[in-house]
C-alpha positions in Angstrom: 0.0 -1.5 77.3 -3.5 -1.3 78.5 -6.5 -3.4 77.4 -8.4 -0.5 76.1 -9.2 -2.2 72.8 -10.8 -5.2 74.5 -13.9 -3.1 74.7 -16.0 -3.5 71.6 -13.3 -5.0 69.3 -15.3 -8.1 68.7 -18.5 -6.1 68.0 -17.0 -4.5 65.0 -19.2 -4.8 62.0 -17.7 -6.9 59.2 -17.7 -5.1 55.9 -17.7 -7.0 52.6 -14.3 -7.2 51.0 -13.6 -4.8 48.1 -10.7 -5.6 45.8 -7.9 -3.1 46.4 -7.0 -0.9 43.4 -4.0 -1.6 41.2 -0.9 0.4 42.2 2.1 1.5 40.2 5.6 2.8 40.9 6.5 3.2 44.6 3.0 2.4 45.7 3.2 -0.9 43.9 6.5 -1.7 45.6 5.1 -0.9 49.1 1.9 -2.9 48.4 4.0 -5.9 47.3 6.4 -5.7 50.3 3.5 -5.5 52.8 1.4 -8.0 50.8 -1.7 -5.8 50.5 -3.4 -8.3 48.2 -2.9 -11.2 50.6 -4.3 -9.3 53.5 -7.1 -7.7 51.4 -6.1 -4.1 52.4 -5.0 -0.9 50.8 -3.3 2.4 51.6 -6.5 4.2 52.8 -7.3 1.4 55.2 -3.8 1.1 56.5 -3.4 4.9 57.0 -6.7 5.1 58.9 -5.6 2.1 61.1 -2.3 3.8 61.8 -4.0 7.0 62.9 -6.4 5.1 65.1 -3.6 3.2 66.8 -1.6 6.4 67.4 -4.6 8.1 68.9 -5.2 5.3 71.4 -1.6 5.3 72.6 -0.3 8.8 72.2 -1.0 9.5 75.9 2.4 7.8 76.5 4.1 11.0 75.2 2.7 12.7 78.3 2.5 10.0 80.9 5.9 8.4 80.4 7.9 11.7 80.7 5.9 12.6 83.8 6.5 9.3 85.5 10.2 9.1 84.6 10.7 12.8 85.5 10.2 11.9 89.2 13.4 9.8 89.0 15.4 11.1 86.0 16.6 14.6 86.6 19.7 16.7 87.1 18.8 19.2 89.8 15.1 18.9 90.4 12.2 16.8 89.0 11.0 17.6 85.4 14.2 19.5 84.5 14.8 16.9 81.8 11.1 16.6 80.8 11.7 17.9 77.2 14.5 15.4 76.7 12.3 12.6 78.0 9.5 13.6 75.5 12.1 13.3 72.7 13.4 10.0 74.1 9.8 8.6 74.3 8.9 9.7 70.8 12.1 8.6 69.1 12.2 5.2 70.8 8.6 4.6 70.0 9.2 5.6 66.3 12.3 3.3 66.1 10.6 0.3 67.7 7.5 0.6 65.6 9.4 1.1 62.4 11.5 -2.0 63.1 8.3 -4.0 63.8 6.9 -2.7 60.5 9.8 -3.5 58.3 11.2 -6.7 60.0 8.0 -8.5 61.3 5.6 -6.7 58.9 2.9 -6.6 61.6 0.6 -3.6 62.4 1.9 -3.5 66.0 3.1 -0.3 67.6 5.7 0.0 70.3 6.4 2.5 73.1 7.9 2.7 76.6 5.7 0.3 78.6 3.2 1.5 81.2 3.9 -0.2 84.5 7.6 -0.9 83.8 8.2 2.8 83.7 6.6 3.1 87.1 8.8 0.2 88.3 11.9 2.0 86.9 11.1 5.3 88.6 9.5 4.4 91.9 10.9 1.0 92.7 14.4 0.9 91.2 15.5 4.6 91.4 13.5 6.0 94.3 12.9 2.7 96.1 16.2 1.0 95.9 18.2 4.1 95.6 19.9 3.1 92.4 21.2 6.0 90.4 19.0 6.7 87.3 22.0 6.4 85.1 22.8 2.9 86.4 19.0 2.0 86.1 19.1 3.0 82.4 22.2 0.7 82.1 20.1 -2.0 83.6 17.5 -1.5 80.9 20.2 -1.6 78.3 21.6 -4.9 79.6 18.1 -6.3 79.7 17.6 -5.4 76.0 20.8 -7.1 75.0 19.9 -10.2 77.0 16.4 -10.1 75.4 18.0 -10.1 72.0 20.2 -13.1 72.9 17.2 -15.0 74.4 15.1 -14.3 71.3 17.6 -16.0 69.0 18.0 -19.0 71.3 15.6 -21.5 72.9 16.5 -20.2 76.4 13.6 -17.8 76.4 11.1 -20.7 76.3 12.5 -21.9 79.7 12.4 -18.5 81.2 8.8 -18.0 80.1 7.8 -21.1 82.0 9.7 -20.1 85.1 7.1 -17.6 86.3 3.7 -19.3 86.8 0.8 -18.0 84.8 -1.0 -16.9 88.0 1.9 -14.7 89.0 2.0 -13.1 85.5 -1.7 -12.3 85.8 -1.4 -11.0 89.3 1.5 -8.8 88.4 -0.5 -7.2 85.7 -3.4 -6.6 88.1 -1.0 -5.2 90.8 0.6 -2.9 88.3 -2.8 -1.6 87.3 -3.6 -0.7 90.9 -0.2 0.8 91.3 -0.7 3.1 88.3 -4.1 4.2 89.6 -2.6 4.9 93.0 0.3 6.9 91.5 -2.1 8.9 89.4 -4.6 9.7 92.2 -2.1 10.4 94.9 0.1 13.0 93.3 0.5 16.0 95.6 -1.4 19.1 94.4 1.7 21.2 95.3 3.5 19.6 92.4 0.5 19.6 90.1 -0.9 16.2 91.1 -4.5 15.2 91.5 -4.5 15.0 95.3 -7.4 12.6 95.5 -5.4 10.4 97.9 -3.3 12.2 100.4 -0.9 11.3 103.3 -2.4 11.1 106.8 -0.5 10.7 110.0 -3.3 8.6 111.6 -4.7 6.5 108.8 -1.5 6.5 106.6 -3.6 7.8 103.6 -7.0 9.4 103.3 -9.3 11.0 100.7 -8.3 14.4 99.4 -10.1 17.7 99.6 -12.3 19.2 96.8 -11.1 22.6 98.0 -8.2 22.0 95.7 -8.9 23.1 92.1 -6.6 20.4 90.8 -8.5 17.7 92.6 -11.8 19.0 91.2 -10.4 19.0 87.6 -8.9 15.6 88.0 -12.3 14.2 89.1 -14.0 15.9 86.1 -11.3 14.4 83.9 -12.0 10.9 85.2 -15.7 11.2 84.3 -14.8 12.8 80.9 -12.4 10.0 80.1 -14.9 7.4 81.2 -17.6 9.0 79.0 -15.3 8.9 76.0 -14.4 5.3 76.7 -18.0 4.2 77.1 -18.9 6.0 73.8 -16.0 4.2 72.2 -14.3 7.4 71.1 -10.9 6.5 69.5 -8.1 8.0 71.5 -10.3 8.3 74.6 -7.3 8.4 77.0 -5.5 11.0 74.9 -8.6 13.2 74.6 -9.3 12.8 78.3 -5.8 14.1 79.0 -6.1 17.0 76.6 -9.6 17.9 77.8 -8.5 18.0 81.5 -5.4 20.0 80.6 -7.5 22.5 78.7 -9.7 23.0 81.7 -6.7 23.6 83.8 -5.3 26.2 81.4 -8.6 27.9 81.0 -9.3 28.2 84.8 -5.7 29.1 85.5 -5.0 26.0 87.6 -2.0 25.3 85.3 0.1 27.5 83.1 -0.7 27.1 79.4 2.0 26.2 76.8 4.4 28.9 75.8 4.0 27.8 72.2 2.9 24.9 70.1 5.8 24.1 67.8 9.5 23.8 68.7 12.5 22.2 67.0 13.4 18.9 68.8 16.3 19.3 71.2 18.9 16.5 71.1 18.7 14.7 74.5 22.3 15.4 75.3 21.9 14.7 79.1 20.3 11.3 78.4 21.8 9.9 75.2 24.4 7.2 75.8 24.1 7.4 79.6 22.8 3.8 79.6 26.2 2.7 78.4 28.4 4.9 80.6 26.1 4.3 83.6 27.5 0.8 83.9 30.5 2.3 85.6 28.3 2.9 88.7 27.8 -0.8 89.3 29.6 -2.1 92.4 29.4 -4.7 95.1 27.1 -2.6 97.2 24.4 -2.3 94.6 25.0 -5.5 92.6 22.1 -7.6 94.1 19.7 -4.7 93.7 20.9 -4.3 90.1 20.4 -8.1 89.5 16.9 -8.1 91.0 15.9 -5.1 88.9 17.3 -6.7 85.8 15.3 -9.8 86.4 12.1 -7.9 86.8 12.8 -5.7 83.8 13.5 -8.9 81.8 10.5 -10.9 82.8 7.9 -8.1 82.8 9.1 -7.0 79.3 9.2 -10.5 78.0 5.8 -11.6 79.3 4.1 -8.4 78.4 5.4 -8.6 74.9 4.5 -12.3 74.4 1.1 -11.8 75.9 0.4 -8.8 73.7 1.6 -10.6 70.5 -0.6 -13.6 71.4 -3.7 -11.6 72.2 -3.6 -9.1 69.4 -2.4 -11.7 66.9 -5.4 -13.9 67.8 -7.7 -10.9 67.3 -6.3 -10.1 63.9 -6.4 -13.8 62.8 -2.7 -14.3 62.5 -2.6 -17.3 64.9 -4.0 -20.5 63.4 -5.1 -23.7 64.9 -1.5 -24.7 65.7 -1.4 -21.7 68.1 1.8 -20.3 66.5 2.3 -16.7 65.5 4.1 -16.5 62.2 7.3 -14.4 62.3 7.2 -14.4 66.1 11.0 -14.3 66.4 11.1 -11.2 64.1 8.4 -9.5 66.3 10.3 -10.4 69.5 13.6 -9.2 67.9 12.0 -5.9 67.0 10.8 -5.5 70.6 14.2 -6.3 72.0 16.1 -3.9 69.7 13.6 -1.2 70.6 14.2 -1.7 74.3 18.0 -1.5 73.8 17.7 1.6 71.6 15.2 3.2 74.1 17.7 2.8 76.9 20.4 4.5 74.9 18.1 7.4 74.2 17.1 7.6 77.9 13.8 5.8 78.6 12.6 2.6 80.3 11.8 -0.6 78.5 10.0 -0.3 75.1 7.3 -2.9 74.5 4.6 -3.9 72.1 1.3 -2.1 72.8 -2.0 -3.9 73.0 -3.7 -0.7 71.8 -2.4 -1.8 68.4 -5.6 -3.8 68.1 -7.5 -0.5 67.8 -5.9 -0.1 64.4 -6.5 -3.7 63.6 -10.2 -3.2 64.4 -10.1 -0.5 61.7 -8.8 -3.0 59.1 -5.1 -2.6 59.6 -3.4 -5.9 58.7 0.2 -5.1 57.6 3.3 -3.4 58.7 2.3 -0.3 56.8 -0.1 0.5 59.6 3.0 0.5 61.9 4.9 2.7 59.5 2.1 5.4 59.8 2.3 5.2 63.6 6.1 5.6 63.5 5.8 8.7 61.3 3.2 10.2 63.6 5.6 9.8 66.6 8.2 11.7 64.5 5.6 14.5 63.9 5.0 14.6 67.7 8.6 15.6 68.2 7.8 19.1 67.1 4.9 19.5 69.6 7.0 19.2 72.8 5.9 22.6 74.3 2.4 21.3 74.4 3.3 18.1 76.2 5.5 19.9 78.7 2.7 22.2 79.7 0.3 19.4 80.5 -0.1 19.2 84.3 0.2 15.9 86.3 -3.4 16.0 87.4 -4.5 15.8 83.7 -2.9 12.4 83.4 -4.6 11.0 86.5 -7.7 10.0 84.5 -5.7 8.0 82.0 -3.7 6.2 84.7 -7.0 5.3 86.5 -8.6 4.0 83.4 -5.4 2.0 82.5 -5.6 0.5 86.0 -9.2 -0.5 85.4 -8.4 -2.2 82.2 -5.4 -4.0 83.7 -7.6 -5.1 86.6 -9.9 -7.1 84.2 -7.6 -10.0 84.0 -8.1 -10.8 87.8 -11.0 -13.1 86.8 -8.4 -15.5 85.3 -7.0 -16.3 88.8 -8.2 -19.5 90.4 -9.4 -18.1 93.7 -10.7 -21.5 94.8 -7.2 -22.9 94.7 -5.3 -21.4 97.7 -1.9 -22.5 96.4 -2.6 -20.0 93.6 -4.9 -17.5 95.3 -2.5 -16.7 98.1 0.6 -16.0 95.9 -1.6 -14.0 93.6 -3.1 -11.9 96.4 0.4 -11.3 97.9 1.6 -10.1 94.5 -1.4 -7.8 94.0 -1.4 -6.6 97.6 2.3 -5.7 97.9 2.7 -3.9 94.5 0.6 -0.8 95.3 0.7 -0.9 99.1 4.4 -1.7 99.2 4.9 0.9 96.4 7.1 -1.6 94.6 6.4 -3.9 91.8 9.6 -5.8 92.7 8.3 -6.6 96.2 5.0 -7.8 94.9 6.5 -10.1 92.3 9.1 -11.3 94.9 6.3 -12.2 97.4 4.4 -14.1 94.8 7.3 -16.0 93.4 8.6 -17.0 96.9 5.1 -18.1 98.1 4.1 -20.1 95.0 6.6 -23.0 95.1 6.4 -23.2 98.9 2.6 -23.5 99.0 2.5 -26.0 96.2 5.0 -28.1 98.1 2.9 -27.8 101.3 0.0 -29.4 99.5 2.1 -32.1 98.0 2.1 -30.6 94.5 5.8 -29.8 94.1 5.7 -31.6 90.8 3.8 -28.6 89.4 6.8 -26.3 90.2 9.5 -26.1 87.5 13.1 -26.1 88.8 13.7 -22.7 87.3 10.9 -21.3 89.4 12.7 -22.5 92.5 15.8 -20.8 91.3 14.0 -17.5 90.9 12.5 -17.8 94.3 15.9 -18.5 95.8 17.3 -15.4 94.0 14.7 -13.2 95.6 15.2 -14.8 99.0 18.9 -14.1 98.7 18.1 -10.5 97.9 16.0 -10.2 101.0 18.8 -11.7 103.1 21.3 -9.3 101.6 19.1 -6.3 102.2 18.5 -7.3 105.8 22.2 -7.8 106.4 22.9 -4.5 104.7 20.3 -2.3 106.2 19.6 -4.2 109.4 
C-alpha cells in the first residue's frame, strides 16, 4: 500500500479514444459484464493494465512472507516461509477476484504493508500473543469489518480517529518499515545498515559485510528504476539485488524455479481454532490489537479507494464513490479469507493506480491481476531463495512514499502537531505501531481540551482514548 503511483500518474499523456472492436461469444459476455463500451476500453488495454498493476505490487510475495516469518513459525523463523508465500498469493488472488466480480473495479488487493509489520513485531513479538491467536484476531476483525460495512456504524468509527492521527500513523509506519528493512541482522541475511550498539543504542553498520554493500547497491538500483518510472521498480529492485547476492555467493541461489503449490496445512484454519487461546490474561492485549487491525485496515482501504477512485475519474462532484459498499465488502471478505489461510489483513493496494494509468478501468484488470497471483504460486522456490537484504530497498522506498503525506499535518497548530509527532515518533522508536497510535489518540483530545477546543473532539474519540489508557493501566498492573 505504498504511494508509488503518485509519481508521474498525472503526467500520463492522454491518447485519443479509439472505438473498441465488436466482440462475440464469451468475449462479448465479458465485455458486457464489465461495461467495456461505457469505460471506452478493451481486452488489450485491460490486460496490459493488469500486468502493470501486478508488476508494481508483486514485491508483496517476497516481503510479506519475510516479515511474517519472524513471528509465524513452528520451530524457527522461516520454517513456514513456503506456506506463507502460498497464503499471500491465494489471499491476494481471492480478494482481487472478489473486487473484480463484485465491485467491478480495477483495484487489486494483498496483505497490507505496515499492518503485517504490526502483526509480527507489535502483536506477536511485542505483546507476546501467540501467532495463532493473532491470526484469530485478524479473522475477528474481518468479520467485524463485514458487519460494519453493511451498517452505518462504520461511518462513526471512521470519524473517531482524527485525520491528523491517520496521516501520522501512515508516516510512522513508513519509518517503521524502513527501520525494519535497514536494521535486519546480517547473520540472518538482513541488510545490517543499522546495528545495535551498547553505548548509542543503535549505530550505522559496516561495509565490511557483503550483505550491507549489496543492500546499499540495491537501494540506488531501486531508486534509479523509480526515477526512470520503470513499471514494477520495487519488484525489479528486489530481483536485481537478489541476483547480485546469488552471483557473488552472499546468498544461496534457488534450488529450482517451479514447484507444485503445497497446501498450507500448518496455517489453514488456525485463525478459527486459535480463538481457544484467548483468556483473561491476554484479553486486553487482544482487544487493543483488534482495534488497531480494524482501524488501520478500514482507514487504509477507504483512503485508497478515495485516492485511486479520484485519479480514475470514478468520484464525481458529490464526492461519492459508486459501488463503495461492494468494494469495502470485497476488502472485508478478503481479510477474513486471508486470516483463514494464515496471513495478516488484506487490503486494497494504491499501486492499482499504476494499472489505471495504463488505461485499466474495469474489473477485468483485477481479474488479470488475480490470475497472475495464481501463476505466482508455482514459483515459490524463487521467492524462498530471496534473501532479506534484497527486500531492504523496497521497504526503504515504501517508507519514503508513505512519508510524503507528512505535509498534510498542520504543524503550526500544536494541538495537532504534538499528537502527530508522538504518533510518528513512537511507532519506529518504540518498535510498535500500537504504541504510536495510542500516544496520538490519548494526547489529541486532552490537548484540544487544554486549548478550549473540546467541541472538536467526537465522543467516540474520547472512548478510544480511554480504552488505550485502560490498556496501559492494565499492562502496568500486570507487569509492574
